[in-house]
N, CA and C of each residue as an Amber inpcrd file, in Angstrom:
protein
   456
 -11.7680000  -9.4230000  -0.8500000 -12.5830000  -8.3340000  -0.3720000
 -11.6960000  -7.3440000   0.3770000 -11.9230000  -6.0530000   0.1680000
 -11.1250000  -5.0170000   0.8190000 -11.5460000  -4.8410000   2.2670000
 -10.5640000  -4.6500000   3.1470000 -10.8570000  -4.3310000   4.5350000
 -11.2290000  -2.8630000   4.6170000 -11.8440000  -2.4660000   5.7140000
 -12.2890000  -1.0830000   5.8670000 -11.1280000  -0.1040000   5.7610000
  -9.9670000  -0.4280000   6.3750000  -8.8300000   0.4870000   6.2970000
  -8.3100000   0.6110000   4.8680000  -8.4040000  -0.4720000   4.0850000
  -7.9850000  -0.4000000   2.6830000  -8.9380000   0.4680000   1.8750000
 -10.2380000   0.3670000   2.1730000 -11.2250000   1.1980000   1.4730000
 -10.9920000   2.6620000   1.7890000 -10.7680000   2.9790000   3.0760000
 -10.5150000   4.3690000   3.4520000  -9.2540000   4.9000000   2.7810000
  -8.2310000   4.0710000   2.6960000  -6.9920000   4.4860000   2.0410000
  -7.2500000   4.7670000   0.5680000  -8.0480000   3.9190000  -0.0890000
  -8.3750000   4.1150000  -1.4960000  -9.1590000   5.4100000  -1.6810000
 -10.1230000   5.6770000  -0.7940000 -10.9120000   6.9090000  -0.8930000
 -10.0030000   8.1170000  -0.7190000  -9.0870000   8.0660000   0.2510000
  -8.1400000   9.1700000   0.4440000  -7.2730000   9.3520000  -0.7850000
  -6.8060000   8.2420000  -1.3590000  -5.9690000   8.2980000  -2.5440000
  -6.7320000   8.9130000  -3.7080000  -7.9920000   8.4830000  -3.8960000
  -8.8000000   9.0370000  -4.9860000  -9.0060000  10.5300000  -4.8110000
  -9.2480000  10.9910000  -3.5890000  -9.4700000  12.4170000  -3.3810000
  -8.2060000  13.2160000  -3.6540000  -7.0390000  12.6280000  -3.3570000
  -5.7770000  13.3040000  -3.6730000  -5.5860000  13.3720000  -5.1810000
  -5.8370000  12.2600000  -5.8690000  -5.6760000  12.2230000  -7.3180000
  -6.6270000  13.2160000  -7.9770000  -7.8530000  13.2680000  -7.4920000
  -8.8410000  14.1720000  -8.0780000  -8.5860000  15.6350000  -7.7220000
  -7.6380000  15.8810000  -6.8270000  -7.2760000  17.2400000  -6.4820000
  -8.1330000  17.8640000  -5.4000000  -9.1050000  17.1210000  -4.8880000
 -10.0080000  17.7180000  -3.9180000  -9.3470000  17.9680000  -2.5680000
  -8.2420000  17.2870000  -2.2790000  -7.5790000  17.5370000  -0.9950000
  -6.1870000  18.1230000  -1.1690000  -5.8250000  18.5090000  -2.3590000
  -4.4730000  19.0500000  -2.5320000  -4.2610000  20.3140000  -1.7080000
  -5.3080000  21.1150000  -1.5260000  -5.1610000  22.3000000  -0.6860000
  -4.8360000  21.8940000   0.7420000  -5.4440000  20.8090000   1.1910000
  -5.2180000  20.3400000   2.5560000  -3.8540000  19.6860000   2.7110000
  -3.2020000  19.3630000   1.6060000  -1.9260000  18.6710000   1.6730000
  -0.7980000  19.5990000   2.1110000  -1.1130000  20.8550000   2.3830000
  -0.0990000  21.7850000   2.8640000   0.0310000  21.6580000   4.3830000
  -0.4450000  20.5650000   4.9110000  -0.4120000  20.3050000   6.3390000
   0.6630000  19.2680000   6.6620000   0.6170000  18.7470000   7.8680000
   1.5910000  17.7710000   8.3550000   1.6920000  16.5640000   7.4270000
   2.9190000  16.1670000   7.1660000   3.1600000  14.9260000   6.4370000
   4.2490000  14.1580000   7.1810000   4.5280000  12.9650000   6.7150000
   5.4670000  12.0810000   7.4100000   6.7520000  11.8570000   6.6150000
   7.0290000  12.7280000   5.6700000   8.2070000  12.5490000   4.8110000
   9.4880000  12.5190000   5.6360000   9.6480000  13.5010000   6.4950000
  10.8820000  13.5900000   7.2840000  11.0580000  12.3570000   8.1700000
   9.9690000  11.9160000   8.8130000  10.0580000  10.7480000   9.6880000
  10.4470000   9.5000000   8.9040000   9.8260000   9.3100000   7.7470000
  10.1330000   8.1370000   6.9230000  11.5610000   8.2200000   6.4070000
  11.9550000   9.4020000   5.9600000  13.3150000   9.6070000   5.4470000
  14.3450000   9.2810000   6.5240000  14.1390000   9.8220000   7.7340000
  15.0880000   9.5930000   8.8260000  15.1050000   8.1220000   9.2510000
  13.9280000   7.4800000   9.2510000  13.8530000   6.0580000   9.5930000
  14.6810000   5.2150000   8.6360000  14.7470000   5.6480000   7.3910000
  15.4950000   4.9120000   6.3750000  16.9630000   5.3560000   6.2980000
  17.3490000   6.3280000   7.1280000  18.7310000   6.7710000   7.1700000
  19.1510000   7.5870000   5.9540000  18.2130000   8.3120000   5.3750000
  18.5000000   9.1190000   4.1860000  18.5120000  10.5900000   4.5980000
  19.5370000  11.2990000   4.2070000  19.6160000  12.7220000   4.5410000
  18.7020000  13.5310000   3.6280000  18.3870000  14.7490000   4.0540000
  17.5670000  15.6500000   3.2380000  18.1860000  15.9070000   1.8740000
  19.4920000  16.2900000   1.8370000  20.1210000  16.5310000   0.5350000
  20.1180000  15.2910000  -0.3630000  20.3050000  14.1020000   0.2320000
  20.3140000  12.8690000  -0.5710000  18.9300000  12.6070000  -1.1620000
  17.8810000  12.7820000  -0.3550000  16.5260000  12.5600000  -0.8620000
  16.1850000  13.5850000  -1.9370000  16.5790000  14.8280000  -1.7190000
  16.3200000  15.8740000  -2.7190000  16.9650000  15.4930000  -4.0500000
  18.1890000  14.9920000  -3.9940000  18.8810000  14.5750000  -5.2190000
  18.1800000  13.3890000  -5.8680000  17.7530000  12.4240000  -5.0510000
  17.0530000  11.2510000  -5.5760000  15.7470000  11.6580000  -6.2690000
  15.1300000  12.7330000  -5.7780000  13.8510000  13.2010000  -6.3140000
  14.0150000  14.2840000  -7.3790000  15.2680000  14.6240000  -7.6720000
  15.5620000  15.6490000  -8.6750000  14.8690000  16.9750000  -8.3300000
  15.0100000  17.3740000  -7.0560000  14.4820000  18.6700000  -6.6260000
  15.5020000  19.3260000  -5.7200000  15.3290000  20.6020000  -5.4760000
  16.2880000  21.2980000  -4.6160000  16.0480000  20.9000000  -3.1630000
  17.1020000  21.0060000  -2.3750000  16.9890000  20.6940000  -0.9600000
  16.0030000  21.6490000  -0.2950000  16.0140000  22.9070000  -0.7300000
  15.1040000  23.9060000  -0.1840000  13.6440000  23.5240000  -0.4520000
  13.3450000  23.1040000  -1.6850000  11.9800000  22.7170000  -2.0260000
  11.5450000  21.5130000  -1.1920000  12.4120000  20.5080000  -1.0690000
  12.0820000  19.3320000  -0.2680000  11.8270000  19.7290000   1.1810000
  12.6750000  20.5820000   1.7260000  12.5230000  21.0350000   3.1010000
  11.1870000  21.7500000   3.2940000  10.8170000  22.5980000   2.3350000
   9.5450000  23.3130000   2.4200000   8.3620000  22.3430000   2.3340000
   8.4800000  21.3040000   1.5330000   7.4230000  20.2940000   1.4420000
   7.3350000  19.5290000   2.7570000   8.4910000  19.1060000   3.2820000
   8.5080000  18.3610000   4.5430000   7.8730000  19.1590000   5.6780000
   8.1240000  20.4530000   5.6960000   7.6340000  21.3060000   6.7810000
   6.2550000  21.8990000   6.5170000   5.6390000  21.5530000   5.3910000
   4.2870000  22.0110000   5.0960000   4.2010000  23.4290000   4.5620000
   5.3270000  24.0110000   4.2120000   5.2940000  25.3710000   3.6540000
   4.9620000  25.3660000   2.1740000   5.3060000  24.2750000   1.4810000
   4.9290000  24.0910000   0.0710000   3.9260000  22.9490000  -0.0040000
   3.0360000  23.0240000  -0.9650000   2.0320000  21.9710000  -1.1570000
   2.7010000  20.6770000  -1.5940000   2.1640000  19.5900000  -1.0960000
   2.6090000  18.2530000  -1.4890000   1.6780000  17.7840000  -2.5950000
   2.1040000  17.9250000  -3.8300000   1.2680000  17.5390000  -4.9630000
   1.3390000  16.0310000  -5.1780000   0.4250000  15.5280000  -5.9860000
   0.4160000  14.0980000  -6.3060000   1.7190000  13.7020000  -6.9820000
   2.2280000  14.5390000  -7.8790000   3.4980000  14.2340000  -8.5470000
   4.6330000  14.1530000  -7.5320000   4.6500000  15.0950000  -6.5720000
   5.6750000  15.0460000  -5.5250000   5.5390000  13.7670000  -4.7080000
   4.2910000  13.4190000  -4.3750000   4.0700000  12.2150000  -3.5590000
   4.6130000  10.9780000  -4.2620000   4.3410000  10.8550000  -5.5510000
   4.8180000   9.6840000  -6.2890000   6.3440000   9.6530000  -6.3430000
   6.9460000  10.7990000  -6.6220000   8.4060000  10.8690000  -6.7370000
   9.0790000  10.5480000  -5.4060000   8.6070000  11.1770000  -4.3440000
   9.2090000  10.9790000  -3.0240000   8.9690000   9.5490000  -2.5330000
   7.7670000   9.0410000  -2.7360000   7.4550000   7.6660000  -2.3010000
   8.3330000   6.6580000  -3.0320000   8.5590000   6.8810000  -4.3150000
   9.4180000   5.9700000  -5.0820000  10.8230000   5.9760000  -4.4800000
  11.3290000   7.1650000  -4.1500000  12.6760000   7.2720000  -3.5850000
  12.7560000   6.6430000  -2.1920000  11.6790000   6.7760000  -1.4170000
  11.6620000   6.2310000  -0.0540000  11.1700000   4.7870000   0.0020000
  10.7880000   4.2490000  -1.1670000  10.2940000   2.8740000  -1.2630000
   9.1110000   2.6420000  -0.3230000   8.0940000   3.5010000  -0.4770000
   6.8720000   3.3430000   0.3020000   5.6790000   3.7010000  -0.5790000
   4.4940000   3.5160000  -0.0730000   3.2800000   3.8850000  -0.7980000
   3.1160000   5.4040000  -0.7080000   2.6540000   6.0660000  -1.7600000
   2.4860000   7.5270000  -1.6980000   1.6240000   7.9910000  -0.5200000
   0.5860000   7.2410000  -0.1820000  -0.2720000   7.6610000   0.9340000
   0.4240000   7.5420000   2.2820000   1.5060000   6.7440000   2.3730000
   2.2760000   6.6690000   3.6140000   2.8460000   8.0390000   3.9690000
   3.0840000   8.8600000   2.9620000   3.6610000  10.1830000   3.1940000
   2.7130000  11.0980000   3.9540000   1.4190000  10.8780000   3.8220000
   0.4530000  11.7340000   4.5140000  -0.2860000  11.0060000   5.6430000
  -0.2740000   9.6960000   5.6340000  -0.9540000   8.9340000   6.6840000
   0.0110000   8.3040000   7.6800000   1.2780000   8.2300000   7.3180000
   2.2450000   7.5070000   8.1290000   2.2750000   6.0540000   7.7020000
   3.3470000   5.3890000   7.9950000   3.4920000   3.9890000   7.6050000
   2.7000000   3.1250000   8.5750000   1.8290000   2.2640000   8.0430000
   1.0570000   1.3870000   8.9270000   1.9810000   0.5160000   9.7680000
   1.6340000   0.3700000  11.0280000   2.4330000  -0.4380000  11.9340000
   1.8590000  -1.8510000  12.0020000   2.7280000  -2.8560000  12.1220000
   2.2410000  -4.2320000  12.2540000   1.3190000  -4.3460000  13.4700000
   0.2480000  -5.1210000  13.3190000  -0.7590000  -5.2260000  14.3740000
  -0.4990000  -6.3760000  15.3360000   0.2270000  -7.3700000  14.8860000
   0.4410000  -8.5400000  15.7300000   1.9150000  -8.9500000  15.6870000
   2.2660000  -9.8530000  16.5860000   3.6410000 -10.3610000  16.5960000
   3.9490000 -11.1180000  15.3070000   2.9450000 -11.8220000  14.7590000
   3.1490000 -12.5350000  13.4940000   3.4870000 -11.5640000  12.3720000
   2.7560000 -10.4340000  12.3080000   3.0440000  -9.4320000  11.2680000
   4.4420000  -8.8470000  11.4560000   4.8270000  -8.5820000  12.6940000
   6.1640000  -8.0320000  12.9660000   7.2470000  -9.0180000  12.5170000
   7.0500000 -10.3000000  12.8530000   8.0240000 -11.3320000  12.4650000
   8.1010000 -11.4520000  10.9440000   6.9540000 -11.4370000  10.2870000
   6.9050000 -11.5180000   8.8330000   7.6250000 -10.3270000   8.1970000
   7.3830000  -9.1340000   8.7240000   8.0260000  -7.9340000   8.1940000
   9.5430000  -7.9790000   8.3900000   9.9910000  -8.3930000   9.5810000
  11.4430000  -8.5100000   9.8240000  12.0750000  -9.5070000   8.8590000
  11.4050000 -10.6300000   8.6620000  11.9240000 -11.6560000   7.7510000
  11.9920000 -11.1210000   6.3340000  10.9170000 -10.4690000   5.8820000
  10.8720000  -9.9190000   4.5200000  11.9970000  -8.9050000   4.3060000
  12.1910000  -8.0290000   5.2660000  13.2360000  -6.9990000   5.1350000
  14.6310000  -7.6080000   5.0730000  14.7910000  -8.8130000   5.6110000
  16.0870000  -9.4740000   5.5800000  16.3650000 -10.2320000   4.2850000
  15.3780000 -10.3070000   3.4090000  15.5440000 -11.0410000   2.1530000
  16.3150000 -10.2270000   1.1180000  16.9770000 -10.9300000   0.2270000
  17.6300000 -10.2720000  -0.9090000  16.5680000  -9.9810000  -1.9680000
  16.8880000  -9.1320000  -2.9370000  15.9250000  -8.7100000  -3.9530000
  15.2630000  -9.8910000  -4.6510000  16.0420000 -10.8680000  -5.0550000
  15.4940000 -12.0240000  -5.7730000  14.5360000 -12.8180000  -4.8790000
  14.9130000 -12.9490000  -3.6020000  14.0480000 -13.6550000  -2.6610000
  12.7350000 -12.8950000  -2.4500000  12.8120000 -11.5640000  -2.4270000
  11.6000000 -10.7550000  -2.2800000  10.6800000 -10.9510000  -3.4790000
  11.2530000 -11.0320000  -4.6660000  10.4430000 -11.2620000  -5.8720000
   9.7400000 -12.6130000  -5.7900000  10.4760000 -13.6370000  -5.3600000
   9.8840000 -14.9720000  -5.2360000   8.7860000 -14.9730000  -4.1740000
   9.0270000 -14.2940000  -3.0620000   8.0480000 -14.1960000  -1.9920000
   6.7830000 -13.5020000  -2.4810000   6.9590000 -12.4290000  -3.2230000
   5.8250000 -11.6850000  -3.7750000   5.0130000 -12.5620000  -4.7280000
   5.7060000 -13.3160000  -5.5670000   5.0380000 -14.2300000  -6.4970000
   4.2540000 -15.2880000  -5.7340000   4.8570000 -15.8100000  -4.6740000
   4.1930000 -16.8180000  -3.8620000   2.9380000 -16.2410000  -3.2060000
   3.0170000 -15.0290000  -2.6520000   1.8500000 -14.4150000  -2.0240000
   0.7350000 -14.1630000  -3.0320000   1.1040000 -13.7290000  -4.2340000
   0.1110000 -13.5020000  -5.2830000  -0.5840000 -14.8050000  -5.6350000
   0.1880000 -15.8800000  -5.7390000  -0.3900000 -17.1890000  -6.0420000
  -1.3220000 -17.6580000  -4.9350000  -0.9010000 -17.4860000  -3.6920000
  -1.7440000 -17.8820000  -2.5600000  -3.0390000 -17.0680000  -2.5330000
  -2.9180000 -15.7910000  -2.7650000  -4.0890000 -14.9160000  -2.7650000
  -5.0450000 -15.3000000  -3.8920000  -4.4990000 -15.5780000  -5.0670000
  -5.3300000 -15.9850000  -6.2100000  -6.0200000 -17.3150000  -5.9260000
  -5.2930000 -18.2370000  -5.3190000  -5.8780000 -19.5390000  -4.9970000
  -6.9990000 -19.3780000  -3.9800000  -6.8120000 -18.5020000  -3.0000000
  -7.8490000 -18.2740000  -1.9890000  -9.0770000 -17.6340000  -2.6190000
  -8.8820000 -16.6750000  -3.5150000 -10.0150000 -16.0510000  -4.2000000
 -10.7690000 -17.0850000  -5.0320000 -10.0400000 -17.9630000  -5.7050000
 -10.6700000 -19.0160000  -6.5070000 -11.4510000 -19.9610000  -5.6090000
 -10.8490000 -20.3050000  -4.4940000 -11.5080000 -21.2050000  -3.5440000
 -12.8110000 -20.5870000  -3.0440000 -12.7770000 -19.2980000  -2.7290000
 -13.9740000 -18.6080000  -2.2430000 -15.0370000 -18.5040000  -3.3320000
 -14.6330000 -18.3510000  -4.5760000 -15.6130000 -18.2400000  -5.6500000
 -16.2680000 -19.5860000  -5.9520000 -15.6420000 -20.6840000  -5.5300000
 -16.2170000 -22.0180000  -5.7360000 -17.2990000 -22.3440000  -4.7090000
 -17.3750000 -21.5750000  -3.6310000 -18.3690000 -21.8150000  -2.5950000
 -19.6940000 -21.2450000  -3.0810000 -20.7760000 -22.0360000  -3.0420000
 -22.0670000 -21.5310000  -3.5020000 -22.5030000 -20.3240000  -2.6930000
 -23.1400000 -19.3770000  -3.3620000 -23.5930000 -18.1600000  -2.7030000
 -24.6100000 -18.4940000  -1.6180000 -25.5640000 -19.3330000  -1.9360000
 -26.6070000 -19.7090000  -0.9920000 -26.2600000 -21.0750000  -0.4150000
 -25.8070000 -21.0830000   0.8150000 -25.3820000 -22.3320000   1.4470000
 -26.5590000 -23.2910000   1.6610000 -27.8050000 -22.7860000   1.5980000
 -28.9840000 -23.6220000   1.8420000 -29.5420000 -24.2340000   0.5630000
 -28.8480000 -24.0590000  -0.5640000 -29.3570000 -24.6340000  -1.8070000
 -29.4670000 -26.1440000  -1.6800000 -30.4420000 -26.6720000  -2.3590000
 -30.6090000 -28.1250000  -2.3030000 -29.4720000 -28.8090000  -3.0410000
 -29.2470000 -30.0310000  -2.6940000 -28.1950000 -30.8200000  -3.3330000
 -28.4640000 -30.9500000  -4.8310000 -29.7340000 -31.0740000  -5.1910000
 -30.1170000 -31.2350000  -6.5970000 -29.7460000 -29.9990000  -7.4130000
 -30.0260000 -28.8000000  -6.8700000 -29.7160000 -27.5840000  -7.6340000
 -28.2080000 -27.3820000  -7.7520000 -27.4710000 -27.8120000  -6.7360000
 -26.0170000 -27.7170000  -6.8230000 -25.4900000 -28.6380000  -7.9140000
 -26.0730000 -29.8370000  -8.0280000 -25.6500000 -30.7680000  -9.0770000
 -25.9540000 -30.1920000 -10.4540000 -27.1180000 -29.5630000 -10.5920000
 -27.4870000 -28.9800000 -11.8820000 -26.5250000 -27.8630000 -12.2740000
 -26.1290000 -27.0610000 -11.3140000 -25.1890000 -25.9760000 -11.6080000
 -23.8330000 -26.5200000 -12.0660000 -23.4070000 -27.6230000 -11.4460000
 -22.1050000 -28.1810000 -11.8070000 -22.1960000 -29.1000000 -13.0210000
 -23.4150000 -29.4040000 -13.4530000 -23.6000000 -30.2440000 -14.6370000
 -23.4230000 -31.7230000 -14.3600000 -23.4740000 -32.1180000 -13.0870000
 -23.2720000 -33.5120000 -12.7210000 -24.6050000 -34.1550000 -12.3790000
 -24.7390000 -35.3790000 -12.6960000 -25.9230000 -36.1710000 -12.3630000
 -25.4590000 -37.3950000 -11.5920000 -26.3150000 -37.8990000 -10.7000000
 -25.9370000 -39.1090000  -9.9420000 -26.2660000 -40.3380000 -10.7430000
């Protein structure tokens, strides 16, 4: 099940894709902050995105519109989600999340792939476990047996 912040992010993403907020995208974004946090210079990011340094600078400063295509290209180069460019990168909420993030960032590429696979498996197992729980917890034992096809 999606959390409220995930739903809001999806709604924002859909409105950007549909073009309904592209006019508003000429406002503040977090490209420069994310770029600097990652230690990437403006000219280097412009080259990675196959755009001129001037165009990137104008996008960063809100003088040029940040289109969906630009968001995807820049996010790919900065290794972040496209919506991070306009919402900022979500900050860890707890010490456990901070520790997990530090550990993940210290992993090599192959270890990150294995970690991702493990998380997907855990998430799938949890979803399966939740789907095995009867919807109505007050159902009689007899009706539960009938649903599972078991008889005593």
